[in-house]
C-alpha positions in Angstrom: 5.4 -24.1 4.5 3.4 -22.7 7.1 -0.7 -23.5 6.8 -1.9 -20.4 4.9 -4.2 -17.8 7.4 -7.3 -16.7 5.2 -9.2 -13.4 5.7 -11.6 -12.7 3.8 -12.8 -9.3 2.5 -16.3 -8.8 1.9 -17.6 -7.5 -0.9 -20.5 -9.3 -2.0 -19.8 -10.6 -5.5 -16.6 -8.9 -5.4 -15.7 -10.8 -2.2 -11.8 -12.4 -2.4 -9.5 -14.0 0.1 -5.9 -12.7 1.4 -4.0 -15.3 1.9 -1.3 -15.4 4.6 2.0 -17.9 4.6 5.7 -18.5 4.3 7.4 -21.1 2.0 4.2 -21.0 -0.4 6.5 -19.9 -4.1 9.5 -22.4 -3.3 6.7 -25.5 -2.9 5.0 -25.1 -5.8 2.0 -23.1 -4.5 0.1 -24.1 -7.7 -2.0 -20.7 -9.1 -3.3 -22.0 -11.6 -7.5 -22.7 -9.9 -7.3 -19.7 -9.3 -6.6 -18.4 -13.4 -10.4 -18.9 -15.0 -9.5 -18.1 -18.5 -7.0 -20.2 -20.7 -3.9 -17.3 -20.2 -2.6 -15.1 -18.1 -0.1 -12.2 -17.9 2.4 -11.6 -15.0 3.0 -8.1 -14.5 6.7 -7.1 -12.9 10.0 -5.2 -12.7 13.5 -5.9 -13.4 14.3 -6.3 -9.7 11.5 -8.8 -9.0 12.0 -10.7 -12.3 15.6 -12.4 -12.1 15.3 -13.3 -8.4 11.6 -15.1 -8.6 10.2 -15.0 -11.8 11.6 -18.5 -13.1 10.4 -19.7 -9.7 7.3 -18.1 -10.2 6.3 -19.9 -13.8 6.2 -23.2 -12.1 3.6 -22.8 -9.9 1.6 -21.9 -13.2 0.6 -25.4 -14.8 -1.3 -25.7 -18.2 -1.5 -21.8 -19.1 -0.4 -19.2 -21.8 1.5 -17.2 -19.8 2.9 -14.0 -21.5 5.4 -11.6 -19.3 6.1 -7.9 -18.8 9.1 -6.8 -17.0 8.8 -2.8 -16.3 11.0 -0.3 -14.9 11.5 -0.3 -10.6 11.0 2.7 -8.8 7.7 5.2 -7.8 8.9 7.3 -10.5 8.3 4.7 -13.4 4.5 4.7 -11.6 3.7 6.6 -14.5 0.9 6.2 -17.5 3.6 5.1 -19.6 4.4 2.4 -17.9 0.6 1.2 -17.9 0.6 2.3 -21.5 3.3 -0.6 -22.2 1.3 -3.2 -20.2 -1.8 -2.4 -21.9 0.3 -2.6 -25.7 1.1 -5.8 -24.3 -2.4 -7.0 -23.6 -3.0 -5.6 -27.1 -0.4 -7.7 -28.8 -1.1 -10.8 -27.0 -4.6 -10.5 -28.4 -6.0 -10.6 -24.7 -9.7 -11.2 -24.0 -12.2 -10.4 -20.5 -10.8 -14.0 -19.2 -7.1 -12.8 -19.3 -5.5 -12.8 -16.0 -3.5 -10.4 -14.8 -0.8 -11.5 -12.2 1.1 -8.5 -10.6 4.3 -9.9 -9.0 6.2 -7.2 -7.1 4.9 -4.6 -4.9 3.3 -0.9 -4.4 3.9 0.6 -7.5 3.4 -2.9 -9.9 0.3 -3.1 -8.4 -0.9 -0.5 -9.2 0.0 -0.2 -12.4 -1.5 -4.1 -13.4 -4.1 -3.6 -11.3 -4.8 0.0 -13.3 -4.3 -2.1 -16.6 -6.8 -4.4 -15.8 -9.3 -2.1 -14.7 -8.8 -0.2 -17.8 -8.5 -3.0 -20.6 -11.9 -3.8 -22.4 -13.3 -2.4 -19.0 -11.9 -4.8 -16.8 -10.1 -8.6 -16.5 -9.5 -10.3 -13.5 -6.2 -10.0 -11.6 -4.3 -11.3 -9.1 -2.1 -9.5 -6.1 1.3 -11.2 -5.4 2.8 -8.5 -3.3 6.5 -9.1 -2.4 7.1 -5.8 -0.2 6.1 -5.8 3.3 4.7 -2.2 2.6 2.8 -3.8 0.0 1.4 -6.7 1.9 0.1 -5.3 4.7 -1.6 -2.2 2.6 -1.0 -1.5 -0.8 -2.4 -4.6 -2.1 -5.6 -5.1 -0.4 -9.0 -3.4 -1.4 -8.7 -2.6 -4.8 -7.1 0.7 -5.1 -5.2 1.0 -8.4 -3.4 3.9 -10.2 -1.1 5.8 -11.5 1.1 9.2 -10.2 0.8 12.5 -12.4 3.5 15.3 -12.5 0.3 17.2 -10.7 -0.3 14.9 -7.6 0.0 11.2 -6.8 -2.7 8.6 -7.5 -4.2 11.4 -9.8 -4.9 8.9 -12.3 -6.3 5.7 -11.2 -10.0 3.4 -11.1 -11.5 0.9 -8.0 -10.7 -2.6 -9.5 -10.7 -5.2 -6.6 -8.2 -8.4 -7.4 -9.6 -12.3 -7.1 -7.3 -12.9 -4.6 -4.3 -11.6 -2.5 -1.4 -14.2 -2.0 0.8 -12.8 0.7 4.5 -15.0 1.2 6.7 -13.7 3.7 9.5 -15.3 2.1 9.9 -12.9 -0.5 10.8 -10.2 2.4 14.3 -11.9 2.8 15.4 -10.5 -0.4 14.0 -6.8 0.6 16.7 -4.4 1.4 16.2 -3.4 5.0 15.2 0.4 3.4 12.2 -0.9 2.0 11.3 -3.6 4.4 11.3 -0.7 7.7 9.5 1.5 5.4 6.5 -0.9 5.2 6.3 -0.3 9.0 4.7 2.7 8.9 1.2 1.3 7.0 1.5 -1.2 10.1 1.5 1.6 12.6 -1.0 3.0 10.9 -3.6 0.4 11.3 -2.9 0.4 15.2 -3.1 4.5 15.4 -6.1 4.8 13.7 -8.4 1.6 14.5 -6.7 -0.7 17.5 -5.1 0.2 20.5 -4.1 -3.0 21.5 -2.5 -3.9 18.5 -0.5 -0.8 18.8 0.7 -1.7 21.9 1.0 -5.5 20.8 3.6 -3.7 18.0 5.5 -1.9 20.8 5.8 -4.7 22.3 6.6 -7.0 18.9 8.8 -4.5 17.4 12.1 -6.1 18.2 11.2 -9.7 16.7 9.2 -7.9 13.8 12.6 -6.4 12.9 14.5 -9.3 13.2 11.6 -10.8 10.9 10.6 -13.5 12.9 8.5 -15.3 10.8 5.4 -15.9 13.4 5.3 -12.0 14.7 5.7 -11.5 10.9 2.6 -13.6 10.1 0.6 -12.4 13.2 1.4 -8.2 12.4 0.2 -8.7 8.6 -2.7 -11.0 9.1 -4.0 -8.7 11.6 -2.8 -5.6 9.5 -5.4 -6.8 6.8 -7.9 -7.6 8.8 -8.6 -4.3 10.2 -8.1 -3.4 6.0 -10.9 -6.1 5.4 -12.6 -4.7 7.8 -12.8 -1.0 6.7 -13.1 -1.5 3.4 -15.8 -4.0 3.7 -17.7 -1.2 5.1 -16.5 1.4 2.8 -15.3 0.0 -0.6 -15.2 4.1 -3.0 -13.6 5.4 0.1 -16.6 8.3 0.6 -16.9 7.3 4.8 -14.9 5.4 6.9 -12.4 4.2 4.1 -11.0 7.5 4.7 -9.6 7.0 8.5 -6.7 4.6 5.8 -5.6 8.0 4.7 -4.1 9.0 8.2 -0.9 10.3 6.8 -1.2 10.8 3.5 -2.3 13.7 3.0 1.1 15.2 4.2 3.1 12.3 3.5 1.7 12.2 -0.5 2.9 16.0 -0.8 6.2 15.4 0.2 6.9 12.7 -2.5 5.8 15.1 -4.6 7.8 18.2 -3.6 10.8 16.3 -3.1 10.0 13.8 -6.2 8.8 10.9 -6.8 11.5 8.1 -5.4 13.6 10.0 -3.0 11.6 9.4 0.0 9.9 6.1 0.3 6.5 6.0 0.5 6.5 4.6 3.6 8.8 7.1 4.8 6.7 10.0 3.4 3.8 8.3 5.3 5.6 8.1 8.2 6.6 11.6 8.9 3.1 12.8 7.6 1.4 10.7 10.8 3.4 12.7 13.1 2.2 15.7 11.0 -1.4 14.8 11.6 -0.8 13.6 15.2 0.5 16.8 15.8 -2.3 18.8 14.4 -4.8 16.3 16.1 -6.0 16.6 19.7 -4.0 13.7 20.9 -2.3 13.8 25.0 1.2 14.2 25.2 2.0 10.6 26.2 0.2 8.6 22.8 2.1 11.6 20.6 5.0 10.7 21.9 4.2 6.9 21.8 3.6 7.3 17.6 7.0 9.1 17.8 8.7 6.7 20.0 7.4 3.5 17.9 8.3 5.1 14.4 11.7 5.7 15.3 12.8 2.7 17.1 12.0 1.0 13.2 14.4 4.0 11.7 11.3 6.4 10.3 11.0 10.2 9.6 9.4 11.6 11.9 10.1 15.3 10.2 10.8 16.4 7.4 12.6 19.6 6.8 13.8 19.7 3.0 10.5 21.8 1.9 9.4 25.0 2.3 6.0 25.0 4.1 4.0 27.4 2.0 5.2 24.6 -1.5 4.5 21.8 0.8 0.7 23.3 1.6 0.3 24.2 -2.0 0.8 20.4 -3.2 -1.7 19.3 -0.3 -3.7 21.8 -2.1 -4.0 19.1 -5.6 -4.9 16.1 -2.5 -7.4 13.8 -3.6 -9.4 14.1 -0.5 -10.1 17.8 -1.1 -13.6 18.6 -1.0 -15.9 21.9 -1.6 -12.6 22.7 -2.2 -11.7 22.4 1.8 -8.7 19.2 2.5 -10.4 16.8 4.6 -7.6 15.5 7.1 -7.5 12.4 9.5 -7.0 12.8 12.9 -6.5 11.5 15.9 -8.4 11.4 19.3 -6.0 8.3 20.7 -4.3 5.9 19.9 -6.6 3.5 18.2 -9.0 6.2 17.1 -8.7 8.2 14.1 -11.6 10.4 12.9 -12.4 12.8 9.9 -12.0 16.6 10.1 -13.5 18.6 7.9 -12.7 22.0 9.6 -9.3 22.6 10.5 -7.8 25.9 9.6 -5.4 27.3 7.4 -3.4 28.8 10.7 -3.1 25.2 12.3 -2.4 23.0 9.1 0.8 25.8 8.8 1.6 25.8 11.9 2.4 21.8 12.0 4.0 22.4 8.6 6.8 25.2 10.3 7.0 22.7 13.2 10.4 21.3 13.6 11.9 19.0 16.7 15.1 18.6 15.2 
């Protein structure tokens, strides 16, 4: 097992570490010291449980362990799934010192975290992300929630984890499509905040796609540092944290219109980022760099299945609307994102009707 890289999310009394390594699970890295009470509940899904649950149980000693195994997929990120977790907590007589452990991707992390936020007004929880996308983004920052037919993540809460433990060994059993989908959030971090990181991704994308351990750990660590820095300045998404939503206003609308699970979250965000980039005052060179990097990973850069009017109506239910106006995250250049609250509907419709096919 490699030495764990540690990044601190600085939130005062709610601060927590993000630890990144390779092979801690199979080497029985002990989680018991991070579980304060005498019991814990592992929330996972039907895909992860057969592969990793037994191994994972060996990493917890001297604790009463309960488990909840949910269906896999974005379409199951619902209030009904959270209800299953909450019912199990009641059945087990969980207390405020019961630790929830999310073992899975972003969907499991969101459902487990939301349930932890709701039960007895807040239980401690630990994030063990098993997908690339959740390792570089979804597991960090304390955003938890479930989808509603009216929009993505409309029901949720801010609830920070006690720790995030990232093991790239999980990526060995991840499908190629899901692995590639995670790159949208990696690329996003460079695009909005770090031009040097974006250039590093361009130079190292082939090794990253080959799952070179050293490069993967560096990418995850750098992405987590960017997100941790932003969250430390704006925990509740009222200012600079909005930059992390680059591509998401468009992407969430694509997911909703197509039906959750038809496109992966990362695929929708990739297309959404190109839409946002076209809405930006971005040079042709920078626009081409962003498109080329997404294309080199095999991610979509446009969509043709949804009518522009339908997509625009879905965007109007976005959580980031203020005073009934959409707020867009745009780019001045690669590495410099900004918030624009004064984009005309005409400009948005031009982007929605654009096709480069």
